[in-house]
C-alpha positions, 0 to 999 in steps of 0.5 A: 548525423546532427539535426539543425534548424535555422532562425533567420532572415537576409542574406546573412541568413541565406550565407549562414544555411549555404555554409552549414550545408557543407558541414560534414555529418549536419543536416538542416531539418528546417528553417524559420523565416518572416512568415509574411517575406516571399522575396527573403534571401533564406525563404528562397534558399530553402525553397530552392533546396528543398528544406522544410520551411516554417513561417509563423506570425510569431514565434511564440505561438503554440503552433510554432513551438509545437512544430519546432518540437517535432523537428527533434532539433540538436542544434538551433542557429539564429542568425538575424533574428528580430522576433521573440523567440520563447524559451520553449524553442530555445531550450528544447534542442539537445545540444542547445541554442547559438546566436549571432549578435553585432557586437562585443558583448556585453557592450550594446546590447539591443537591436541598433547595436552597429548603429550606436557603435558608430553614433557613440565614437567606437573606434572598434567593434565586433561580433559574438556568437552566445548562448541565448537565455531569459535576457536580452543579449545576456546569456554565455559568450562562446566566440568572439571576434574584434573589428577596427571602425575605421573614420569613413565606415557607415553602419552599412560598410561596418555590417556589409563588408565586416561584421556579415562576413566575420558574423557568417564564418564565426557562426560555422566555426561555433557549430563546429565547437558545438558538434565537437562538445569544445564549446565554451560557455562564458559568463558575461561580466555585467559591470561592463554591460551597456544597452540601446533600444532602436536607433530611430530617425535623428534631427542633427544639431549642428551646434555640437561638435563637429565629430559628434554631428558626424558620427551621428550621419554616418552612423544613421547611414543608410538606416534610419537615416539623419535629417535637417532642414534647409529652409522649409525642407526636410531631408536626410543626408547620406555619404558625408565626409569630415574634412579640413575648412580652409575658411574657419570663419564659416559655421552653420553655412553652406560651402559650395564649390567644384559641384560639391555641397559643404557645411562649414563647422568652424575649422572642419566642414562636412561634405554631402554626398547625397540628400532624400528629401520627401520625395524618397530618392537619394540624388547628388547633393550639388544636383539637388541644391540646383534642382531646388535653388538652394544657395550658400545662404539658404537656412540649416536646421 
Protein backbone atom coordinates (compact mmCIF):
# COMPACT_ATOMS: atom_id res chain seq x y z
CA UNK A 1 0.00 0.00 0.00
CA UNK A 2 1.28 3.46 -0.99
CA UNK A 3 0.40 6.24 1.45
CA UNK A 4 -0.38 9.47 -0.42
CA UNK A 5 -0.90 12.99 0.94
CA UNK A 6 -2.40 15.78 -1.14
CA UNK A 7 -1.81 19.49 -0.71
CA UNK A 8 -4.21 21.55 -2.81
CA UNK A 9 -7.51 23.31 -3.20
CA UNK A 10 -10.40 24.12 -5.55
CA UNK A 11 -12.11 21.86 -8.08
CA UNK A 12 -8.72 20.84 -9.44
CA UNK A 13 -7.60 19.47 -6.08
CA UNK A 14 -10.94 17.71 -5.64
CA UNK A 15 -10.67 16.04 -9.07
CA UNK A 16 -7.13 14.90 -8.33
CA UNK A 17 -8.16 13.42 -4.98
CA UNK A 18 -11.13 11.65 -6.55
CA UNK A 19 -8.96 10.06 -9.25
CA UNK A 20 -6.16 9.16 -6.84
CA UNK A 21 -8.67 7.29 -4.67
CA UNK A 22 -9.30 4.95 -7.62
CA UNK A 23 -5.65 3.91 -8.01
CA UNK A 24 -5.10 0.35 -6.86
CA UNK A 25 -3.07 -0.15 -3.68
CA UNK A 26 -3.07 3.59 -2.87
CA UNK A 27 -4.46 5.27 0.24
CA UNK A 28 -4.92 8.99 0.82
CA UNK A 29 -3.73 9.42 4.40
CA UNK A 30 -4.11 13.18 4.59
CA UNK A 31 -5.43 16.19 2.67
CA UNK A 32 -4.02 19.66 3.35
CA UNK A 33 -6.26 22.58 2.32
CA UNK A 34 -6.35 26.34 3.04
CA UNK A 35 -7.27 26.98 6.66
CA UNK A 36 -10.22 29.34 6.14
CA UNK A 37 -12.07 28.08 3.03
CA UNK A 38 -14.92 25.92 4.30
CA UNK A 39 -16.59 25.86 0.87
CA UNK A 40 -13.44 24.69 -0.90
CA UNK A 41 -14.27 21.63 -3.07
CA UNK A 42 -11.21 19.66 -1.92
CA UNK A 43 -12.04 20.32 1.74
CA UNK A 44 -15.64 19.23 1.16
CA UNK A 45 -14.44 16.09 -0.65
CA UNK A 46 -12.26 15.14 2.32
CA UNK A 47 -15.15 15.70 4.73
CA UNK A 48 -17.54 13.60 2.66
CA UNK A 49 -15.06 10.74 2.30
CA UNK A 50 -13.83 10.88 5.92
CA UNK A 51 -10.21 11.55 4.95
CA UNK A 52 -7.87 13.15 7.50
CA UNK A 53 -7.98 16.92 6.97
CA UNK A 54 -5.19 19.32 7.93
CA UNK A 55 -5.54 23.10 7.69
CA UNK A 56 -2.77 25.48 8.73
CA UNK A 57 -2.29 29.20 8.21
CA UNK A 58 1.23 28.39 7.05
CA UNK A 59 2.62 25.02 6.04
CA UNK A 60 6.00 26.34 7.19
CA UNK A 61 4.83 26.22 10.82
CA UNK A 62 6.44 23.71 13.15
CA UNK A 63 3.01 22.21 13.88
CA UNK A 64 2.28 21.62 10.18
CA UNK A 65 5.64 19.94 9.62
CA UNK A 66 5.23 17.74 12.70
CA UNK A 67 1.71 16.64 11.73
CA UNK A 68 2.82 15.84 8.18
CA UNK A 69 5.69 13.65 9.37
CA UNK A 70 3.34 11.65 11.60
CA UNK A 71 1.44 10.46 8.51
CA UNK A 72 4.39 8.41 7.19
CA UNK A 73 3.71 9.55 3.63
CA UNK A 74 5.20 7.64 0.70
CA UNK A 75 4.28 10.21 -1.97
CA UNK A 76 3.16 13.83 -1.66
CA UNK A 77 1.02 15.24 -4.49
CA UNK A 78 0.83 19.03 -4.80
CA UNK A 79 -2.31 19.95 -6.74
CA UNK A 80 -2.96 23.70 -7.08
CA UNK A 81 -0.77 24.95 -4.23
CA UNK A 82 -0.46 28.65 -3.40
CA UNK A 83 1.24 28.41 0.00
CA UNK A 84 4.99 27.95 0.42
CA UNK A 85 5.69 24.30 1.21
CA UNK A 86 8.89 23.88 3.28
CA UNK A 87 11.62 21.44 2.27
CA UNK A 88 11.05 19.56 5.56
CA UNK A 89 7.71 18.47 4.06
CA UNK A 90 8.82 18.13 0.42
CA UNK A 91 11.76 15.88 1.31
CA UNK A 92 9.90 13.76 3.87
CA UNK A 93 7.96 11.23 1.70
CA UNK A 94 9.90 8.06 0.91
CA UNK A 95 9.07 8.24 -2.81
CA UNK A 96 9.31 12.03 -3.06
CA UNK A 97 6.98 14.89 -3.94
CA UNK A 98 5.43 15.77 -7.31
CA UNK A 99 3.73 19.02 -8.33
CA UNK A 100 1.48 20.32 -11.11
CA UNK A 101 2.37 23.53 -12.94
CA UNK A 102 0.31 24.99 -15.84
CA UNK A 103 3.11 25.76 -18.30
CA UNK A 104 5.85 23.96 -20.18
CA UNK A 105 8.66 24.48 -17.71
CA UNK A 106 11.16 26.06 -17.65
CA UNK A 107 9.04 28.63 -19.55
CA UNK A 108 6.62 30.75 -17.51
CA UNK A 109 7.73 29.90 -14.03
CA UNK A 110 5.74 31.75 -11.42
CA UNK A 111 2.17 32.11 -10.11
CA UNK A 112 0.37 33.49 -13.21
CA UNK A 113 1.77 31.31 -15.96
CA UNK A 114 -1.54 30.93 -17.83
CA UNK A 115 -2.16 34.68 -17.98
CA UNK A 116 1.32 35.47 -19.24
CA UNK A 117 1.29 32.81 -21.96
CA UNK A 118 -1.75 34.51 -23.53
CA UNK A 119 -0.60 38.09 -22.87
CA UNK A 120 2.74 37.33 -24.52
CA UNK A 121 1.01 35.93 -27.58
CA UNK A 122 2.20 32.32 -27.23
CA UNK A 123 0.65 29.90 -29.71
CA UNK A 124 0.94 26.95 -27.34
CA UNK A 125 1.52 26.10 -23.70
CA UNK A 126 0.94 23.03 -21.57
CA UNK A 127 1.37 21.41 -18.19
CA UNK A 128 4.36 20.08 -16.33
CA UNK A 129 4.49 17.51 -13.55
CA UNK A 130 7.80 18.02 -11.76
CA UNK A 131 9.76 17.19 -8.63
CA UNK A 132 9.85 20.45 -6.58
CA UNK A 133 13.11 21.59 -5.00
CA UNK A 134 14.36 24.72 -3.19
CA UNK A 135 13.74 26.96 -6.22
CA UNK A 136 10.48 28.30 -7.64
CA UNK A 137 9.28 25.80 -10.28
CA UNK A 138 12.87 24.72 -10.90
CA UNK A 139 12.86 21.00 -10.03
CA UNK A 140 13.39 18.07 -12.44
CA UNK A 141 10.59 17.31 -14.91
CA UNK A 142 8.60 14.08 -14.68
CA UNK A 143 6.02 14.63 -17.44
CA UNK A 144 4.86 17.34 -19.86
CA UNK A 145 1.86 17.71 -22.17
CA UNK A 146 1.43 20.48 -24.75
CA UNK A 147 -1.80 22.20 -25.81
CA UNK A 148 -2.58 24.84 -28.44
CA UNK A 149 -3.69 28.34 -27.48
CA UNK A 150 -6.47 29.24 -29.89
CA UNK A 151 -7.02 32.86 -31.02
CA UNK A 152 -10.23 32.98 -28.96
CA UNK A 153 -8.85 31.44 -25.77
CA UNK A 154 -9.01 33.41 -22.55
CA UNK A 155 -7.19 32.49 -19.36
CA UNK A 156 -10.47 30.96 -18.20
CA UNK A 157 -11.11 28.79 -21.26
CA UNK A 158 -7.47 27.72 -21.54
CA UNK A 159 -7.43 26.55 -17.93
CA UNK A 160 -10.83 24.93 -17.56
CA UNK A 161 -11.15 23.37 -21.02
CA UNK A 162 -7.53 22.31 -21.60
CA UNK A 163 -5.02 22.60 -18.74
CA UNK A 164 -7.39 21.42 -16.00
CA UNK A 165 -8.38 18.03 -17.47
CA UNK A 166 -4.97 17.22 -18.92
CA UNK A 167 -3.37 18.24 -15.61
CA UNK A 168 -5.53 15.88 -13.55
CA UNK A 169 -4.89 13.02 -15.97
CA UNK A 170 -1.15 13.68 -16.04
CA UNK A 171 -0.88 13.79 -12.24
CA UNK A 172 -2.63 10.43 -11.97
CA UNK A 173 -0.37 8.88 -14.61
CA UNK A 174 2.67 10.39 -12.90
CA UNK A 175 1.65 8.82 -9.58
CA UNK A 176 1.46 5.43 -11.28
CA UNK A 177 4.94 5.93 -12.72
CA UNK A 178 6.33 6.86 -9.30
CA UNK A 179 4.75 3.82 -7.66
CA UNK A 180 6.22 1.54 -10.32
CA UNK A 181 9.64 3.22 -9.98
CA UNK A 182 9.52 4.34 -13.64
CA UNK A 183 9.21 8.10 -13.13
CA UNK A 184 11.96 10.12 -14.86
CA UNK A 185 13.78 13.18 -13.47
CA UNK A 186 14.75 15.43 -16.38
CA UNK A 187 16.81 18.50 -15.43
CA UNK A 188 15.30 21.78 -16.66
CA UNK A 189 17.23 23.75 -19.28
CA UNK A 190 18.02 27.08 -17.62
CA UNK A 191 18.89 28.66 -20.99
CA UNK A 192 15.18 28.56 -21.89
CA UNK A 193 13.88 29.61 -18.48
CA UNK A 194 11.55 32.56 -17.91
CA UNK A 195 9.81 33.87 -14.82
CA UNK A 196 6.85 36.23 -14.39
CA UNK A 197 5.35 37.38 -11.11
CA UNK A 198 1.65 37.75 -10.29
CA UNK A 199 -0.49 39.18 -13.09
CA UNK A 200 -2.26 42.16 -11.55
CA UNK A 201 -4.98 44.38 -13.04
CA UNK A 202 -3.69 45.93 -16.28
CA UNK A 203 -4.65 49.22 -17.89
CA UNK A 204 -5.26 48.96 -21.63
CA UNK A 205 -3.03 51.14 -23.78
CA UNK A 206 -5.17 51.74 -26.87
CA UNK A 207 -2.16 53.12 -28.78
CA UNK A 208 -0.55 49.68 -28.94
CA UNK A 209 -0.89 47.14 -31.73
CA UNK A 210 -4.45 45.66 -31.81
CA UNK A 211 -3.11 42.13 -31.36
CA UNK A 212 -1.22 43.17 -28.22
CA UNK A 213 -4.32 44.87 -26.83
CA UNK A 214 -6.45 41.81 -27.56
CA UNK A 215 -3.93 39.44 -25.98
CA UNK A 216 -3.83 41.58 -22.83
CA UNK A 217 -7.62 41.60 -22.51
CA UNK A 218 -8.09 37.85 -22.98
CA UNK A 219 -5.05 37.08 -20.84
CA UNK A 220 -6.70 38.98 -17.97
CA UNK A 221 -10.12 37.36 -18.50
CA UNK A 222 -11.69 36.42 -16.08
CA UNK A 223 -8.97 37.45 -13.61
CA UNK A 224 -7.49 39.92 -12.80
CA UNK A 225 -9.25 41.98 -15.48
CA UNK A 226 -7.98 44.51 -18.04
CA UNK A 227 -9.34 47.99 -17.42
CA UNK A 228 -9.81 51.29 -19.15
CA UNK A 229 -11.69 54.56 -18.73
CA UNK A 230 -14.88 55.34 -20.60
CA UNK A 231 -15.54 59.02 -20.02
CA UNK A 232 -14.81 59.28 -16.29
CA UNK A 233 -15.79 55.71 -15.44
CA UNK A 234 -13.22 52.97 -14.75
CA UNK A 235 -14.33 49.66 -16.23
CA UNK A 236 -12.92 46.19 -16.92
CA UNK A 237 -13.86 44.46 -20.17
CA UNK A 238 -14.43 40.78 -20.94
CA UNK A 239 -15.51 38.32 -23.62
CA UNK A 240 -13.91 40.35 -26.38
CA UNK A 241 -13.36 39.48 -30.06
CA UNK A 242 -10.74 40.81 -32.46
CA UNK A 243 -12.42 41.40 -35.80
CA UNK A 244 -11.93 43.14 -39.14
CA UNK A 245 -12.93 46.80 -39.16
CA UNK A 246 -14.69 47.86 -42.34
CA UNK A 247 -14.23 51.57 -41.57
CA UNK A 248 -10.44 51.75 -41.22
CA UNK A 249 -10.47 55.48 -40.45
CA UNK A 250 -11.96 54.84 -37.00
CA UNK A 251 -9.30 54.57 -34.29
CA UNK A 252 -9.80 54.74 -30.55
CA UNK A 253 -13.49 55.50 -31.12
CA UNK A 254 -16.56 53.44 -30.34
CA UNK A 255 -18.56 51.71 -33.04
CA UNK A 256 -22.15 51.06 -31.95
CA UNK A 257 -24.16 48.93 -34.37
CA UNK A 258 -26.56 45.96 -34.21
CA UNK A 259 -26.58 46.24 -30.41
CA UNK A 260 -22.87 45.54 -30.33
CA UNK A 261 -20.05 47.70 -28.95
CA UNK A 262 -16.64 47.81 -30.61
CA UNK A 263 -13.50 49.92 -30.44
CA UNK A 264 -12.15 50.83 -33.87
CA UNK A 265 -8.40 50.31 -34.29
CA UNK A 266 -7.86 51.16 -37.97
CA UNK A 267 -8.24 47.92 -39.96
CA UNK A 268 -9.27 45.94 -36.85
CA UNK A 269 -11.77 46.37 -34.06
CA UNK A 270 -12.22 44.86 -30.63
CA UNK A 271 -15.82 43.94 -29.93
CA UNK A 272 -16.64 44.02 -26.22
CA UNK A 273 -18.84 41.29 -24.79
CA UNK A 274 -19.26 42.35 -21.18
CA UNK A 275 -18.30 45.28 -18.96
CA UNK A 276 -17.80 45.50 -15.22
CA UNK A 277 -17.69 48.89 -13.51
CA UNK A 278 -17.08 49.71 -9.86
CA UNK A 279 -20.49 48.25 -8.96
CA UNK A 280 -18.85 44.88 -9.51
CA UNK A 281 -21.39 43.23 -11.84
CA UNK A 282 -20.51 42.02 -15.33
CA UNK A 283 -23.21 43.09 -17.77
CA UNK A 284 -23.72 43.05 -21.51
CA UNK A 285 -21.66 45.86 -23.07
CA UNK A 286 -24.54 47.32 -25.09
CA UNK A 287 -26.78 47.29 -22.00
CA UNK A 288 -24.09 49.06 -19.97
CA UNK A 289 -23.66 51.74 -22.68
CA UNK A 290 -27.40 52.42 -22.71
CA UNK A 291 -27.68 52.57 -18.92
CA UNK A 292 -24.74 55.00 -18.70
CA UNK A 293 -25.65 57.14 -21.73
CA UNK A 294 -22.40 56.35 -23.53
CA UNK A 295 -22.23 57.28 -27.22
CA UNK A 296 -19.75 56.72 -30.04
CA UNK A 297 -18.27 60.13 -29.20
CA UNK A 298 -17.51 59.25 -25.57
CA UNK A 299 -13.91 59.39 -24.47
CA UNK A 300 -11.87 56.20 -24.29
CA UNK A 301 -8.79 55.74 -22.11
